[in-house]
C-alpha positions in Angstrom: 133.3 108.7 103.8 130.4 106.9 102.2 128.6 104.2 104.2 126.7 101.2 102.7 122.9 101.6 102.7 122.5 98.6 105.0 124.9 100.1 107.5 122.9 103.4 107.5 119.7 101.5 107.8 120.9 99.5 110.8 122.2 102.6 112.5 118.9 104.5 112.1 117.0 101.4 113.3 119.2 101.3 116.4 118.6 105.0 117.0 114.8 104.6 116.5 114.8 101.8 119.1 115.4 104.4 121.8 119.1 105.0 121.8 120.6 108.5 122.0 122.6 110.1 119.3 125.7 109.7 121.5 125.0 106.0 122.1 124.4 105.3 118.4 127.5 107.2 117.4 129.6 105.2 119.8 128.0 101.8 119.0 128.5 102.3 115.2 131.6 104.4 115.3 130.1 107.1 113.1 129.8 110.9 113.8 126.6 112.4 115.3 126.4 114.7 112.3 126.3 111.8 109.9 123.5 110.2 111.9 121.5 113.4 111.9 122.0 113.8 108.2 120.8 110.2 107.5 117.7 110.8 109.7 117.0 114.1 107.9 117.2 112.4 104.5 115.0 109.6 105.7 112.4 112.0 107.0 112.4 114.0 103.7 112.0 110.8 101.8 109.1 109.6 103.9 107.4 113.0 103.6 107.8 112.9 99.8 106.2 109.4 99.6 103.4 110.4 101.9 102.6 113.4 99.7 102.5 111.2 96.6 100.3 108.6 98.4 97.9 111.3 99.6 97.7 112.8 96.0 97.0 109.3 94.6 94.3 108.7 97.3 92.7 112.1 96.5 92.6 111.3 92.8 91.1 107.8 93.4 88.5 109.3 95.8 87.6 112.0 93.3 87.1 109.4 90.5 85.1 107.1 92.8 82.9 110.0 93.9 82.3 111.0 90.3 81.1 107.4 89.5 78.7 107.5 92.4 76.8 110.6 91.3 
């Protein structure tokens, strides 16, 4: 079953506010494995964006440093 993005977001926010997997599963009537999968995908997405942001920062820093010398 596919859940709407807003539902997945609210579920993860609830979980991140300190609730256990079991509590979250019960509150939103969704399986623990689904919640774990959504959290995994969110983590992977955040790491991917962090890598791109770090790469962009390194490029900007390199360009700035080359202008200074």
